[in-house]
N, C-alpha and C positions, 0 to 999 in steps of 0.2 A: 201308675206303677206302685207295685207293694216294696217297702221299707221293714227288716228287720234292725235297723237301728234302733236304739234311742240316745236323744238329744238332752242332753244337761243344761238345767235351770238356766246358768248363766251365760249363757248361748246369749238368750234375748234380751235384746237393751231398750223395749218398750210395749208396756199395753196398755191398749184402747180403752178406754173407759166407752162401755155402748148405750145408749139410749136405748128406755124401754122402750119408746114410740117414735113413728118416722114421721116429720110435719110431713103433709100434705103436698107443698110446691115440688119436693124431694124428692118426693116418690111418683109423684107423673113425670118430674124428667127420667126420673130413672125407668118407669116404664116406657117413655117414649122414646130414647136415646138406647135401648137396650134391645138387640131384634129378636133376642130370644123370646122376650116378655111381652112385646107390642103384640102378637096373638092374642092374649088374654080375655075373656069374656069382663065385663063390668064385675060381676058375682065370681068370677075365678081370683082379678085381683085384688079383689079388696079381702078372698083370704090369703092370698100369698100374703098381704102385709101382714096382716095379724102372724102366720107361721112365722117371716121375718122377724119381726120384731118379737117375735119369742127366741127366735137363737141368735137374736144380737141380747138380750137377757140373760140366757142362759148358757151360751158358751163366748170363753176367751180369745179374742180376734187379739196374737200378737204379732208381732213385728219386729224382724228381724234386720239389724245393716239397713237402716234407712227412716227417713221422717214419719211420724206419725201419719195412720192414716184417714185419708178425710171424710167425713161425713157418707159421700154420696160414693165416695169408695167401699165402702163399712155396709152399704143397705145394697150394692151390687153385690160383695158379695154373699150377703143373708137374701135378697131375691131368687140366687141362681141355685143355693145353698135349696133352698126354700123348692124351686117345679119340680123336681123331681117326687117327692112326699106332700103335693097339692091334695091329691084323692086318698093317700095312704096315712095321712094325720103325723107330728112330730113324736111321738112315742117312737115312730121308725130310726131316730135320729138320735136314740138313748145310747148307753154305753161308750160317750167319748164327749169330750169337751172341751176343746182346745182345735184353734184355725189361727194357722202361722204362716202370714207373708213375707217370702222371701222376695231381695230387689227385682233379678234375676231369673232364667233356667241355670241351674249351676251343672257340675262333671261330679259323676260318684263313680266307684267302683263297689260291686255285688257279687255274692255266690249265691252259686243256683246245686244244690244236689238233686239228680234225675234217682230214677226209679229205680237205677242196679247202682245208685253209691258214689257216680259218676260225679266228682264237684267239677264247674266252673266257673271260670273269671269271666265279671262283665265290664263294662268301662261306658258310659255313655250322657248324654244331655237328659237332664230329667228337668221338671215342669213340673210334677206335682207329685206326691207320695201319699201312704197313709201308712201310717207308722203303726208297730206292733202293740202298741197300747191305744190307739183309736185316731188316735189325732191325727191331724190333715197340714201336709206343708202345700203353698201352692204359689208359683209366678208371680209377682207383682205383677211386670208388665206386660203380662195377659192381661189382668182382669180393667186394666188404664186403658186397652187397646180391647176392651168392651166385646175379650175372645173367652165366652167362656164354656168350651168346651172343656179347658183341663179341671174346670168345678166339678163339672155333670160326671165326668169319667171319676173325678174321687169319691163321690158320692155314692155311685153306683158300685163301689167299693164297700164305703160305711153299709151301703144295705145289704152286699152279699157277705158279710161280713158276722151281719146279725144270725145266720144258720149254725154258728162256734168254728163255723174258717173260710178264707176267701176264695171260693173254689166255682165261680160264675153259680154258684144255687141259690137264691137267696132264699131267705123264706115264703113259699110262692102260700097262695090263697086255695081253702080246700077243692074250690074249681078247674085249679088246674093239675093239670098234669103232672108229676112230675122226671118223671119218663120220657114223654115227649119234650120237656124242656131240654132236659140234655141228649138227647139221640139230636135231636137238632140244630144246639150248638153246636155238637161233637161233628155231627157232617157236615158243619159250615165252616168251623175250625179249619177238619184234613179237607174240601174244597180251597179254604185259604191260603193254604202251607204250598199244593200243587201246584197252584196259580203260581205263588210265589216263587218256586222252586224251577218255574218255565222262565219267566222273568215276567208275566201275564200281568195286564194290570187289575185292580182286585174293587170288590166292592168297598171294602176295609181300607182304612192304613193298616200299614204290614207290621204293627204293634198286634194288633189283634191276632196273629196268629203265633203270640208266644205259648197262650197257655188259654183256655176256657175261658177266666176268670178275666183274661184282658179284653177278648172276644164279647163278652158281656157289656165291659166296663167300655168300651171304644161304641161298640153297637149301642149301649145309652147314649154317646154321644149323638152320635148321630142321628139317633131317634128324635132329638130334643132340638136339636140346630140345622139339620136337613131332614125332616121326615117324607117328603116326596122321595127325597131317591132312594133313602132306606124301604122303604114301602114299592117301590120299582126295582130292586134290585135284591133283596133277601124279603119276600113277601112274610117269610112262616117267620125269621126273627121281628120284625115288624110286630104281626100277629100277636107272639106272645110277650114283647118287651107292651101293647097295647095293652093285655090282659091281666098283667105283672104291677103297671104302672097306674092302670084305671085311667090313660088318658091317651087322645088318638091326636096328636099333634099336626098329622098332615090336615083331616078334614078341618079343624080350630084355620091351621093357616089356608085352606081353601074357602072356607066360608069368612075370612078377613078381607081375602085377595076379590069374592065377589059383591064385597060391598062398599066396596070401594068404589 
């Protein structure tokens, strides 16, 4: 979810001190206990650890209304945040500096204006947000449950905003065609909306039907958490995300399963 609000510094009651290095046993436990990360190769895990340490050294992790974050919780956040940029590099997370951990899902009201100037007010439960100045909010309960999709979702928005606005079109590499990207996502968006209007089951959560940027973020969740499902149900979207993130998590998971 994308928020236009600003949060006062006084809202936050604890600033976590971050280690510059992650202890080996803690890192191995994080990898083995987080399904999202267990498919990675030894080389990929090493790079992810390096990126996670960089993130913990350069981003503030702020806890609101709760006890201090445990080291394991911080490492899960850092590792999950780093997964989307595993093949892109840490420079893709420039321009923001803060991760705010809220205790749980919270309810918020916001307004949106459509292309005709009509302003509508909405209210809903929020698991994560990107603030207009780039910081992110994450529901802490989801992290403790090892449910990482909300982090992936907000990281997709962070990558998206590097193009100047959050519109579902992140900076694409030269070899990718921006028209193909937009046409594919917009076609899938309209298809999803039609299915929702008729009460049909959809390949992505209903929230993806809100806009192109939310479709990109929700599809990114599925790309990393259930890659084989996305590849089967939306092969064209999977192909685009694979080219953008420079990763093939479906193949990675299949390789791990075949070696068991």
